[in-house]
matplotlib code that plots the C-alpha trace (Angstrom):
import matplotlib.pyplot as plt

x = [-5.6, -7.4, -5.5, -6.7, -6.0, -6.2, -7.9, -7.4, -8.4, -12.0, -14.6, -17.1, -20.0, -18.7, -20.2, -19.4, -21.2, -19.2, -15.9, -16.8, -17.8, -14.5, -12.3, -14.2, -13.0, -9.5, -10.4, -12.8, -13.7, -14.4, -15.4, -15.6, -15.8, -16.0, -15.1, -17.8, -17.5, -19.3, -20.9, -22.0, -22.4, -20.4, -17.4, -14.1, -12.4, -10.9, -12.0, -10.7, -11.1, -10.4, -9.5, -9.8, -6.2, -2.8, -2.6, -5.9, -4.7, -1.4, -3.3, -5.6, -2.6, -1.0, -4.3, -5.4, -2.5, -1.5, -3.8, -6.8, -10.1, -13.7, -13.7, -11.0, -11.6, -11.1, -8.1, -6.2, -5.4, -6.3, -3.8, -4.0, -1.7, -1.6, -3.4, -1.2, -2.2, -3.0, 0.0, -0.8, 0.7, 3.1, 3.0, -0.8, -1.6, -5.1, -6.3, -5.9, -9.1, -11.1, -11.3, -14.5, -14.2, -16.8, -17.6, -16.8, -20.0]
y = [13.2, 9.9, 6.9, 3.4, 1.0, -2.8, -4.1, -7.8, -10.0, -8.8, -10.9, -12.3, -10.8, -7.2, -5.1, -1.9, 0.2, -1.1, -0.7, 2.9, 3.8, 2.6, 4.3, 7.6, 7.9, 8.6, 10.6, 11.2, 8.1, 8.3, 4.7, 1.3, -2.0, -5.2, -8.1, -10.8, -14.4, -14.8, -18.1, -17.5, -13.7, -13.7, -11.5, -13.0, -11.3, -8.3, -4.9, -1.8, 1.6, 4.8, 7.7, 11.3, 12.3, 10.6, 11.9, 10.2, 7.0, 7.0, 7.7, 4.7, 2.5, 3.6, 3.1, -0.3, -2.3, -5.3, -4.3, -6.2, -4.6, -5.4, -5.7, -8.4, -12.1, -13.7, -12.5, -11.6, -8.0, -6.2, -5.9, -2.4, -1.1, 0.8, -1.1, -2.1, -2.7, -6.3, -8.0, -10.0, -13.4, -13.3, -17.0, -16.8, -16.7, -16.4, -18.8, -17.6, -16.4, -19.1, -19.1, -19.7, -22.3, -22.3, -25.2, -24.7, -26.4]
z = [3.3, 4.1, 5.4, 5.1, 8.0, 8.2, 11.4, 12.1, 15.0, 15.1, 16.8, 14.2, 16.1, 15.7, 12.9, 11.1, 13.7, 16.6, 14.7, 13.7, 17.3, 18.7, 16.0, 16.2, 19.8, 18.4, 15.2, 12.4, 10.4, 6.8, 6.0, 7.7, 5.8, 7.7, 5.3, 5.1, 4.1, 0.7, 1.7, 5.2, 5.4, 8.7, 9.4, 8.3, 11.3, 9.7, 8.4, 6.7, 8.4, 6.5, 8.8, 7.6, 8.5, 8.8, 12.4, 13.3, 11.6, 13.5, 16.8, 16.0, 15.4, 18.7, 20.6, 19.2, 17.8, 19.8, 22.7, 24.1, 23.1, 23.2, 19.4, 19.5, 19.2, 22.6, 24.5, 21.4, 20.7, 17.6, 14.8, 13.4, 10.7, 7.5, 4.7, 1.8, -1.8, -2.5, -4.2, -7.3, -7.4, -10.3, -10.9, -11.5, -15.2, -16.4, -19.1, -22.7, -24.3, -25.8, -29.5, -31.3, -34.0, -36.7, -38.8, -42.5, -43.5]

ax = plt.figure().add_subplot(projection="3d")
ax.plot(x, y, z, "-o")
ax.set_aspect("equal")
plt.show()
């Protein structure tokens, strides 16, 4: 079963190929997605890596989490943990649909 990991603390200069290469050393990687800034097209400093097995995912967490790595920004270690579903802000309400008002004339 595939397991999706969050990888934070990435250097902005690192791309999907470098992330894939590093994570493939601990197990088979299914997918890598480096998150890019919409305006600049540069990395936002985090990625999602989908490992093919839960064992490979746990090994990646053990290997990379809180440890310095060439992928990391500066002297910081990478943050690697199981990705969680994005929580929706319950106080956010979308606008009601606009009604079309037609003239009677």
